[in-house]
VMD Tcl script that draws the C-alpha trace (Angstrom):
set ca {
  {98.95 99.83 203.17}
  {100.78 103.15 203.58}
  {99.06 104.53 200.48}
  {98.81 104.20 196.71}
  {101.43 105.85 194.54}
  {101.89 106.55 190.86}
  {105.54 105.74 190.13}
  {106.97 107.75 187.24}
  {110.34 106.59 185.98}
  {112.64 108.18 183.44}
  {113.86 105.30 181.23}
  {117.05 107.27 180.57}
  {117.98 107.70 184.24}
  {121.70 107.21 184.89}
  {121.18 104.02 186.91}
  {119.78 102.32 183.81}
  {116.95 99.90 183.12}
  {116.99 98.42 186.63}
  {115.73 101.69 188.13}
  {112.01 101.01 187.63}
  {112.06 97.51 189.10}
  {114.26 98.45 192.04}
  {112.13 101.50 192.82}
  {108.90 99.53 192.74}
  {110.36 96.79 194.94}
  {111.63 99.35 197.44}
  {108.33 101.22 197.64}
  {106.29 98.04 198.03}
  {108.63 96.92 200.80}
  {107.62 100.11 202.65}
  {103.93 99.27 202.30}
  {102.99 101.36 199.30}
  {100.75 100.02 196.56}
  {102.44 101.05 193.32}
  {100.97 101.97 189.96}
  {103.97 102.20 187.58}
  {104.28 104.39 184.49}
  {107.19 105.03 182.13}
  {105.97 107.23 179.26}
  {108.38 107.66 176.37}
  {107.64 111.40 176.18}
  {108.50 113.01 179.52}
  {106.55 116.13 178.58}
  {103.36 114.05 178.80}
  {103.83 113.07 182.42}
  {101.12 115.55 183.33}
  {98.64 113.66 181.18}
  {99.58 110.42 182.93}
  {98.97 111.98 186.35}
  {95.62 113.42 185.28}
  {94.47 110.03 184.01}
  {94.86 108.30 187.38}
  {94.28 111.22 189.76}
  {91.34 109.56 191.55}
  {93.25 106.30 192.11}
  {96.34 107.59 193.95}
  {97.34 109.67 196.96}
  {100.88 110.63 195.90}
  {103.22 110.75 192.92}
  {106.71 109.25 193.18}
  {109.22 110.39 190.56}
  {112.37 108.33 190.04}
  {114.90 110.30 188.04}
  {116.82 113.56 187.99}
  {115.93 117.23 188.01}
  {114.84 117.24 184.36}
  {112.38 114.41 184.95}
  {111.04 116.22 188.02}
  {110.58 119.42 186.03}
  {108.54 117.57 183.40}
  {106.39 115.97 186.10}
  {105.66 119.12 188.10}
  {103.97 120.79 185.12}
  {101.12 118.30 185.55}
  {101.23 118.12 189.35}
  {100.50 121.72 190.27}
  {96.85 122.13 191.15}
  {96.09 118.44 191.59}
  {96.55 118.47 195.37}
  {98.80 115.41 195.13}
  {102.07 115.41 197.10}
  {105.37 114.52 195.43}
  {107.99 112.03 196.56}
  {111.45 111.95 194.97}
  {113.77 109.01 194.32}
  {117.01 110.72 193.20}
  {118.33 108.78 190.21}
  {119.80 111.67 188.23}
  {123.27 113.15 187.96}
  {123.11 116.32 190.08}
  {119.84 115.69 192.00}
  {119.62 119.32 193.10}
  {116.04 119.17 194.36}
  {116.89 116.10 196.43}
  {119.91 117.91 197.89}
  {117.77 120.93 198.69}
  {115.25 118.74 200.52}
  {117.95 116.76 202.38}
  {116.83 113.48 200.80}
  {119.02 110.37 201.07}
  {120.64 109.21 197.85}
  {120.44 105.50 198.68}
  {117.34 104.07 196.99}
  {116.14 102.05 199.99}
  {116.29 105.08 202.29}
  {114.64 107.32 199.69}
  {111.78 104.82 199.35}
  {111.25 104.99 203.12}
  {110.89 108.77 202.92}
  {108.49 108.44 199.97}
  {106.27 106.17 202.07}
  {106.60 107.66 205.54}
  {108.24 111.09 205.20}
  {106.86 114.35 206.52}
  {104.85 116.46 204.03}
  {106.52 119.84 203.45}
  {105.08 122.75 201.47}
  {107.62 124.26 199.08}
  {107.70 127.18 196.67}
  {108.02 126.87 192.92}
  {109.54 129.26 190.45}
  {107.66 130.22 187.29}
  {109.25 131.49 184.07}
  {107.43 132.28 180.82}
  {104.64 129.85 181.66}
  {106.76 126.97 183.00}
  {107.27 125.97 186.64}
  {110.71 125.15 188.02}
  {112.02 123.72 191.28}
  {115.55 125.03 191.56}
  {116.79 127.46 188.89}
  {116.25 129.15 185.56}
  {119.32 130.65 183.92}
  {120.89 131.94 180.73}
  {124.39 132.31 179.34}
  {127.15 130.00 180.52}
  {124.78 127.45 182.08}
  {123.02 126.98 178.73}
  {126.36 126.36 177.01}
  {127.14 123.71 179.62}
  {123.67 122.17 179.35}
  {123.86 121.90 175.57}
  {127.25 120.19 175.75}
  {126.09 117.67 178.37}
  {124.72 114.71 176.46}
  {122.78 111.94 178.20}
  {125.59 109.57 177.25}
  {128.20 111.84 178.87}
  {126.20 112.03 182.12}
  {125.63 108.28 182.18}
  {129.33 107.62 181.70}
  {130.88 110.26 183.96}
  {128.11 111.21 186.42}
  {128.72 114.45 188.34}
  {132.26 114.64 186.91}
  {130.71 115.36 183.51}
  {129.73 118.85 184.71}
  {133.33 119.71 185.57}
  {134.72 118.44 182.26}
  {132.15 120.30 180.17}
  {132.28 123.45 182.32}
  {136.02 123.91 181.78}
  {135.54 123.99 178.01}
  {132.48 126.27 178.22}
  {134.19 128.75 180.56}
  {137.15 129.10 178.19}
  {134.76 130.10 175.38}
  {132.34 132.24 177.42}
  {131.26 135.53 175.80}
  {129.49 138.36 177.67}
  {126.01 139.56 176.69}
  {124.00 142.64 177.62}
  {120.90 142.36 179.77}
  {118.40 144.59 181.50}
  {117.16 143.22 184.82}
  {113.98 144.65 186.32}
  {112.58 143.82 189.75}
  {110.26 145.35 192.32}
  {112.92 147.70 193.72}
  {114.70 148.83 190.57}
  {116.39 148.24 187.21}
  {119.97 147.23 186.33}
  {121.88 147.25 183.06}
  {124.28 144.31 183.05}
  {127.13 143.04 180.89}
  {127.36 139.46 182.02}
  {128.25 135.88 181.10}
  {125.51 134.27 183.19}
  {122.30 135.16 185.00}
  {120.82 132.63 187.42}
  {117.40 132.92 189.05}
  {117.08 130.47 191.92}
  {114.10 129.19 193.86}
  {115.82 126.33 195.69}
  {119.28 125.97 197.19}
  {121.34 124.17 194.51}
  {121.80 124.16 190.75}
  {124.24 122.75 188.18}
  {126.72 120.44 189.86}
  {125.39 121.08 193.38}
  {126.38 124.77 193.45}
  {124.47 126.94 195.97}
  {122.40 129.74 194.47}
  {123.05 131.73 197.64}
  {124.49 130.80 201.01}
  {121.13 131.14 202.80}
  {118.71 130.28 199.98}
  {115.85 127.91 200.83}
  {112.97 126.48 198.84}
  {110.26 127.83 201.11}
  {111.31 131.45 201.73}
  {108.77 132.92 199.25}
  {111.45 134.73 197.23}
  {113.78 134.30 194.28}
  {117.55 134.82 194.41}
  {119.19 136.21 191.27}
  {122.86 136.65 190.54}
  {124.69 137.96 187.49}
  {128.33 137.09 186.75}
  {129.70 140.38 185.42}
  {133.25 139.29 184.66}
  {135.30 140.49 181.69}
  {137.46 137.43 181.06}
  {137.32 133.70 181.70}
  {140.15 134.10 184.22}
  {137.72 136.13 186.31}
  {135.34 133.16 186.30}
  {138.07 130.86 187.55}
  {138.78 133.26 190.41}
  {135.12 133.05 191.44}
  {134.98 129.27 191.70}
  {135.72 129.03 195.48}
  {133.00 131.59 196.27}
  {130.54 129.90 193.89}
  {131.03 126.57 195.61}
  {130.26 128.14 199.00}
  {127.34 130.21 197.77}
  {129.14 133.44 198.75}
  {129.63 134.84 195.25}
  {127.23 137.69 196.06}
  {130.01 139.24 198.16}
  {132.27 139.69 195.12}
  {132.46 142.97 193.18}
  {132.08 141.16 189.85}
  {128.78 139.56 190.93}
  {125.45 141.36 191.27}
  {123.13 139.58 193.73}
  {119.44 140.50 193.99}
  {116.38 139.21 195.83}
  {112.77 139.71 194.87}
  {109.46 137.94 194.35}
  {109.68 138.52 190.60}
  {112.11 139.53 187.85}
  {111.99 140.54 184.21}
  {115.12 139.96 182.12}
  {115.64 141.33 178.61}
  {118.76 140.63 176.56}
  {120.24 142.37 173.52}
  {119.64 139.19 171.50}
  {117.28 136.30 172.31}
  {119.05 133.77 174.54}
  {118.06 130.21 175.38}
  {117.02 129.36 178.94}
  {118.18 126.51 181.14}
  {115.25 125.48 183.36}
  {116.05 122.87 186.03}
  {118.90 121.61 183.86}
  {116.89 121.36 180.65}
  {117.08 123.78 177.71}
  {113.66 125.38 177.31}
  {112.40 128.70 175.92}
  {114.28 131.96 175.47}
  {114.49 135.57 176.60}
  {112.83 137.94 177.27}
  {112.01 136.19 180.53}
  {109.43 136.97 183.18}
  {109.79 134.98 186.37}
  {108.12 134.95 189.77}
  {107.90 132.83 192.88}
  {104.76 130.79 193.60}
  {104.75 130.34 197.41}
  {103.75 126.98 198.92}
  {102.73 125.67 195.50}
  {103.42 121.97 196.14}
  {103.76 119.45 198.97}
  {106.74 117.09 198.95}
  {107.77 114.25 201.23}
  {110.95 115.09 203.12}
  {112.89 113.56 206.03}
  {111.59 114.58 209.44}
  {113.15 117.85 210.57}
  {114.00 119.08 207.07}
}
mol new
graphics top color blue
foreach p $ca { graphics top sphere $p radius 0.5 }
foreach p [lrange $ca 0 end-1] q [lrange $ca 1 end] { graphics top cylinder $p $q radius 0.2 }
display resetview
């Protein structure tokens, strides 16, 4: 046998009820012995992992970025490596790691892939893989229902984003980092650990998930038309070159806003400002394709 895996499945994954059975079949075909689990409360995935720690040598998570975020809270410190079967809408961690989207190929990586140490972000006591943000991204996240994502997939982000952009309102923030302080009037602040967020948008053109740093950018536009003008640069990850965008890099940030604002953490709404965030280098091992 290639090993023994705990398979955690999000019952609400976009592919539907067949996801758990197909994932288990695919993993067993690659030689893994599978211990399945599908807890109704995703926030208790850590308890599930702790209960079977001595029986497994890896954790396989089938779902999207939100499911992965729930799982990692209980994975850090266990010494168990993570394998990802991307069954979500955006699958930003999977994109960052260069994982295949086809289930059969992803199962092969979960069984035989190369272990890779990656960084995690940390914000107000919660770990994150890709990004933590506030402002426009929270508006989009709150409008994106599970039903909308199941029906429209990645297109749902575009539909919801257009409506959110048209209603975006600036807020005031103070950003502190190792090298300085900035007063910002902004519609969105994004702190990235990985490469992608949202609907596969790059945090920065050269961002990686193992560079031991966080990339922050603030969209300091005055009108929604300014946001539309930034879209081409946002899609290429080159928004930091624009005058209306402040781009910073550091190992930690503190962000205070004039009023408490909700946070979007790996695509899920969680917590609020003020926010303290830092990078946790080489915090977790994941299975990735060879050469990634």
